N, C-alpha and C positions, 0 to 999 in steps of 0.2 A: 595459671601463670598468666595468660592471657587477660584474663577477667582483672586478675590483681593488679597487672600494670593499668590497665583503663583506670581501676580504682585510685592509685595512685597520682595518676594523672588528673582524675577529680579533686582529689584532695590539693593537689597543688594552687585550686584556686579556690579554697575555702574561703579566704579574704572575703570575695565576691559572693558569699553563699546568700546573702538578706537581697542582694541586686538582682540573683538569678531567682530566688521565691518570689521577689515582686514582679520581674517578667513573667513567671508563669501563672500569678493571679493575673494581672493584667492581659496575656494570651488568652486565658480562658474567659477572661470576659470580653474578649473581642471576637471568641467562637460563639459564647451563648450570644450574643447578639446578632450573629448570622443566624443561628438555629431559631433565634425567639423571633428575629423580622421577620422570617419565611413564615415561620406557625403564627404570628399574631396577624400578617397579611391574609394568610388562607382565611383565620376566623375574620376577620377584618372583611372581605370580598365576600364571603360566605354569607354573614349576618347579613351586608348591605344588600344582598339579594331579595331579600325578606322585607325590603323597605322599612325598617324601623325609624324609631324617632332617633333623630340627629345624636342627642345627648347619649343612644347608646352607643355609638359608635367612637363618641369622642377623647373615650380612655385606649380604647383599642388604635385609633390613629394617633395618639400623642405617643403609644408604646412602640408605633412603628417609626414616628420622625426620630424618637430617640434612640432606636436601636442603629437606625441609619449612619446617626451622627456617632454612637459610640463606637460602633465597629471598626471606622474607621480612625476614630480618635485612640481608642485604646490599641487597637493593633500597631499606630505609628509609634505610639509610648511604649508600649511592649519591645519592639524593635530596638529604639531608643536605649532604653533601659538594658536589654540584652547584649548588644553589641556592645557599650559602653562598658558592663561588668566585664566580657570576655575580653576583649583589647586592653585592659586594665589589668587584668589576669595574667596576659601573658608577656610582658618584658619580663617579671619572676619566672615566667618557667623556662624565657628564652635565656636568663642570665645563670638557672639552675644549671639547664643546660653546658652553658659555655662553661661553670664553675668545674661540673664533671669531666669536661676536656680537659682544662685547665687541670684539673688532679692529675690526669693521665699523661699530659706532654711532658717532653715528646717521647718518649719510649715508648710510653704507652698506646699511644695513637697513630705508631708508625705503619700499621698494618691496614689503616683507613686510608682509602682512596680521597683526596680532597674533594673528587664530586662526591662523595659518600658522606662525607663529613660537612660539607655544605648542605646536601640534602637534610640531613638530620636535624643540622642548627634553622635550618628554613622553614622548608617543605615539612618537616615531623611535627617541629612546632607550631605551624600554623593549623597544621590540622585539629590540633587543642581547639581551637575555636569552635570549631564543629561539633563538640562532645555537649558543650551547655545550649548551643544554638540549634545543631541538627537532630540534634540524639534527645537529649534530656527533655528540655522544653516542649518539642510536639507531642513527646509519649507523656508527659504528665499531663498534658492541653485536652489531650484524645481519651485519657481516663475518665478526667472531671468532666466533660462534654457526653461521653455517655451515661456515665451516674448520673448526671443531668436529665437525659433524655428515659434512663430508666425511670427516675422517681414521677416524673410527668406521666408518662405512659402508666405507672404503677397507679397513678390517682385516677388516670381515662378508666384504662383496662389492662387489670391484670396479667392478663394473659399473652395480650401486646408487651409488657413490660419482660415476660420471660425471652421473648420472640426477639427483642432490641438487646436483652443478657447474651442470648447466645450467638446474634450475629455481632455484636460487639469485642464478644471473644475471639471472633473469627476476624474479624478486624484491628483488633489489637493484639492477635498472639501468634493465631495460624498461620494468615498471609503473610505479614512479617517473618515469620521463620522459616516457610520456604523460600521464601526469597532472597534469605540471608543463608539458606543453606544452597541456592542454588549459583549464589555469586558468592559466597566464601571465599572458594579460589582465586578467583581474579582479585577481590582486595585482597588478599595478603600475600600475592605478587606483585599487586602495582606499584607499593612505596620501595621494596627491595631492587625495582627493575628501573624506577626514574632514577633512583640512586646508582643503580649500576650506569643506567643513559647520560648522567652529570658527569658523573667520572670521567667516562669514555669522552666526553665533550670538552673536558677540562684540559686532560690528556692530549686530545688530538689537537686542539688549540696551540697548548705550551708546547709540543713541539712540530707545530705543522712545518715549519724546514724542514729537521729532520726527514721527517715525512715523506714532503715532496722528494727532496735530496737521492731517498734511497728506492723512489718509484714505489711505495707503500699506500699512496691515495688510496687506490679500487681498494685493498684489503680493509683499510680502515672504512670507510664509505660501508661497505659491506657488512663490517661489523656493526655498526650504527643502525644500518637500514634493518639486521635482522634484529636488534633489540626494539626497535620502533615495531617492527610488525608484531615482535610479540603483545605489545604493549596496545597494539592497534586491535589484537585478538582479544584481549583483555578487555578493554574498552566495550568491544561491540558484546562480549558477554555479560556485562555492566548494565548495557543499555538494555540487552534482552530482559533482564531483571525486571528492571523497569519499567517498561512496556508490559510485560505479565503482570506485573504489580498493577499498574492503570488497570489493566483489565480485569484482572480478578477482584478489584475494590469496584471498579462499574457494576461489576455482576454481585457484589454483596449488594451494595446500593439499590440496585433494581429487586433484586429479593426481597430487601426489608420493605420497601414502598408498597411493592403488591402484596405480601402477606401480612403489611399491616392492614390495606385495603379488604384483605379477607377475612382479617380478626374483627375490624372497627364495624366492618359494612353490616355483617349481621346483628351486631350488638344493634345499630342504627334504625334496620328495619324493627328489632323486637322492640323497640322505645327505649332501651336501657341508658342509650348516648342520644345526646343532641345532635340531630343531622347537621352543624354546621361541625362538630368535630372530626367528620370524614374526611374533608379537606385539611384540615390539622394536621391528621392522621397519615392523610395520604404526601404531603410537602416537609415535615419535620424529619421523618426518616431522611429525605433528600438532602438537606441541609445538613444533618448531624455527620451523616457520612461522608459528606464532602469536605467537612473540616478532617474527618479520619484519613483521606485520601493519602494524605504526606506521611504516613507512618511509617509505610515500606521503603519509601526512601529513606527515614530517617533508620531503620535496621540497617541499610546497606550502608551509611553514613557512620553506621557504630563500627562495622567491621573493619572501615577505614582508618577511624580512629582507633581502635586496638593493634593492627598491625603498626599505628606510627608510636603506640604507646608502647609496643611490646619494643621497636629499634629502638627509642629514648630509654628504656628502661634496663635495655643490655650493658649501656655506659654504665651505670652502676652496680653492676657482676661483676665487672673488670678489676683486676685488683690495682690497688695504687702502686706503681713500681716502686716511691719510696716514701712512706709514712711520715708524716711530720710527729716531731718528740710530744709526749704528752705535756710533757711539762720542760717547755722548751729553757736550754742553759744562753746566759749571755753574753756574747761573744767581744771581748775584751778591743778597744778601741785600737787601732794601728794594726800593724804584721809585726809580730813577734820569731814568726818561723812557721814553717808545715814540714808536717813529720808522716811520712806512710811508712807500716813498718807491716811487712807479712801479709798485703792486701790481696785479696780474691776476689775474682766476678767471673760469675756463669752465669748463661742466661736461664731462667725455668728451672727443668730437673734435670738441664743438659749434665752431664758428668764432665765433660772435656771444659776447665776454665779458660776462659776469654783474656785473663788475667791472673796471672800465680806468681804469689808469695814474691809480690813487688815492694821493694824497701825503698825510699829515697828519702832526701830534706833539703829545703831550702833557707836559706838566712834571708835576714831582711834585706830588702833593695838587691838582691842576687837573681841573676838572670841564668837560666838554664834551659837547655837545649834537649828534647826526647826525640831522638830518630830511630830508624828501623823500616823495613822494608811493609810495602803496603798488606794490611789484614795484621798485623803485629799486635795490633791493640791500643795504638797512640790516641787514637779518638776516643776509645773506651776510657780511658783514663781520664781525658778531659770533661768526660760525662760524668763520671764517678764523683771528681772534685767539684762540678757545679752543682751536685744532689740530685741528679737527674736519674743516676743506679744505683742498685743495689750493691753492697760489698760484704765482705767479711775481714775480719783484722782489725785494723786502728789506722785512722785518720785525723790529724788531729792539728787544727789552726788556732794560734795560740793559746796551746794547751788545752784547746778545746775538742771532744770528739765531734768528728764533722757529723754524725749520725746525732746528736744532742742539741743541735743548733736547728731552728727555724728554717724551712728553706726560704721564707722571704728575706731573712735577715741575711741568709749565706751571701745569695745572689745580689744584694745590697755592697758587699762585702769583695767578692770575687769575679772579675767578668770575663766574658769569654767574646775573642773574635773568631769567627769558624772560616771556612776555605772560601767559601761563596755567600755571602752575608745577602739577606732578604730584603730587598727593596720593595717598597708599597707603591701602587697606583698612586699617591697623591703627592704633597707637596714635600719641598728638600727639609721646611721646618719640619714639618709632621714628623716626617722619616727619622728625623734626628730626636725629635721630645719624644715620641712614640704615647704621649698621653700626659707625660708626666710635670711634676709641677716646676721643674725647671726649664719648661719647653717656651718662656717668653724668648721675644726676638734677641733681644740682648746677650742672653748666653749662646742661643743656638747660633747667631753671628761670631762668637767668640768659639764656640766650639769649633765649627768650620774654618775659622783662621787657623787654629791650632793644630787642626788636619790640614793645612795647606788646599783648600778649597778656595780660595778666595778667587783664583782664576775663574773657576764652573759659576761663580756668582756674579761675575764682570759680564760672561758668556750671557748668562741667563736674563732675558729682558723682564721678567718679574721679580728677579733675586731668590730670596729662601721661600716665595711664593710659586715660586714655578713648579709643575706638577711633572713629574718625572719620565709617566708614562707607567704603562706594565710591567713588572717585573725590571723597572729600570732602564726602559727600551733609550731613551732618550741622554743617558748620560754612559760613559766606557765603564769596563770593567776596575780599573784603579779609582777611578771616581765612587763608584758604588761603595766599593772598601775604605776609601776615605770616610765616607757619610757614615760607614758602619764604625771606625774609630772616633768619629764625632760623637755617636751616641753614647759610649762610653768617657769620653773626656767630659760631655756634660754632667756628669755624676763620677768622680775618679773613685775606682778600685785601691784597694791595698792589694790585691792580687791578680793579673794578667794572666789569661792561655790563651796563647796564640795558635788556632789549630791553622796549620798550612794557611796564613794569610795570603801570601804570594801565589798560591798553587796557578791560579788561571791568569797569573799576568805576565806580561812579556816583559823581556829582559830589563829595558829601561824603566818600564813602569813598576817592575818588582824591585829594584834597585830603590827610587825613590822613595817607594813606602817603606822597605825594611830601613831606610834611613828615619825616614818621617818616625815610625813605630819606636825606634832607638831614642829620637830626642823624647815623644811625649812621654814614654815610661820609662826612663830613665833612673829616676828617683821609686820608681814600684818594683816589688818583686814580679818573676813575670816567668813564666813556662813559655817556651814555642819548641810545636811541633814542626819539622821540614822536613820535608828529602832533598834543599839546597843545603848540602854540607859547606861548601867553599863560603858561606854567607856567615858562619858561626866563627867568631872571636876565640884566636887559639887558647886565650884563657879562661874560656866559659867551660863551665861542665857541662858534660854529655852525658846520657843515660842510654845505650843500644836496647831498643825491645827487639826480638825476636820472639816468634810463636808466642807471646803471651808472658814471657819471662825477661828481666833485664841480664843481658849476658856481659855487658860493658858497661865502665862508668869510670870515667877520667875526665881529666880536661881535652881540649879537642888537640892541642897538639901530643898529648900524649898517646892520643887513641891512633894519629895520622902513622905511626910506626909501632903499632900492637900487633898488627896483620889478622885481626880480625873482619867482621864485618864493615864495620866503618872504615878501617883502613881499603879494603877494597872499594869499597863505592867512593870514597875520596879520592882515590888513584884514576878510577873511571871518569868520577866527573872534572877531575883536574885535565886529561887528557881530550874529552870529549871538547873543554875549553878551549885548550891549544890550539886544536884542529880548528875551528872555527876561528880563532886568532890569525890560523896560519893559511886556511884556507880563502877565509869571507872576508878577512878584513876587520872583523869585527873584536874590536879590544873590548876586554873585560875591565871594568874601572873600580 
């Protein structure tokens, strides 16, 4: 499973395979220059000791100079080529991960923490760069260097070649395998722990005021310290593995040098080999195994890449909450009506339905209201109509079944205003446009004016280019909701879903926002989910949801005298409003 995930990660960069092949060849040339440089220098010095004619040394001297220059040039071009290919392959991988998250959003990623998603989107994707640069290229270059060294020693002395084969396998296979085993647990835990730390930090920063208000700072700090301590222990284990790898590779290198001398020395004494080759036999393994010293680090990097690849691959294994139809049906223009017949919604394999046998209808330009106690399924109904949640039964818009329409087309025709719209830490213009083509300044200004936000723009020194801060910290809750309304006004929808749009606003701001919504969406069909029963027009149709079922359905004025949940809650809210008016002098307008 882990290997398959890593293989898919490698395949995601297949467009750059020729660049990686070129980088491998360039890296081998750089490594070969290093090895040949030391070997040629040894031969040159040993030969020069015998004071031969200068012409005898000319070729070796030129080779030393060429290898000295070639090592630097080839290494530079190899790094340039490899990194360029890796970083050009990275955007495609990041987009693929984002598309996976988009496929799952919003209900499919509800169980992920924001920090965890951030780590997957940034750190795990960035780890993919290590696969070609720190795993594949070092190993391939190392194997090629071993092959080249063995070929030379086979020409010089076959027994020494056999020695190089054995020690090469130790350096390329045995030592990396041992180090990978020692650090496997650390590397498999590092990525999830970093995600946990990131999630905890994001949560702590987002809820800093509440944490301090309830005196939980020490507990949160201790939680973060515990995670950091685990990361420190794992980091030490990784560092120990790297240190041990360095020691083992140095030992193998020393063995190679000593054993090479022990084999070549007697052959020189017997006259089988010229004496100058003894210096080459001593220094060549030194250079070759110096190139192989990075292989254990590549094995550790491979474990890290596999852990990241597995986390990314896990997104592919998650089931899509709602699949797009294989042959989408075109949704007719305009809005001729919405019909729900015997709609049921359940989570997973749970036998308890969140929504059960829901039937309702909406005519063009009609405004209906859905009310009920908390947890009755009102927001779930909005999620179903937005195409976020699977359902059984029938939902038809303009006579077309909802699940036969592509989600992109559906969300171009149906708009959602949530209880608390998310405000991005960027400018007002970018918050309204959200990257759409309609995001030019003129359209944004008109949408903001329609949302009655001109006073906000007058107050801001940079107008629509003013940054609103993280989560809209520099604007009020009412202004944040109006920005969300402007997002919808920039591209009008045929059907609007208003999910508790005034839930977190004070009375004055709530009434002002309700008046603005009534004005802006007067010619649009809409469903308003609300707990504020006193704001519902007397003639509006109301559906009461209780325990996932519609228990009452009539106009507001009829339900007030029906004796059910609506009548009780309406009377309770009326009494509370009256008490406020009499006790505090706050008159309801």
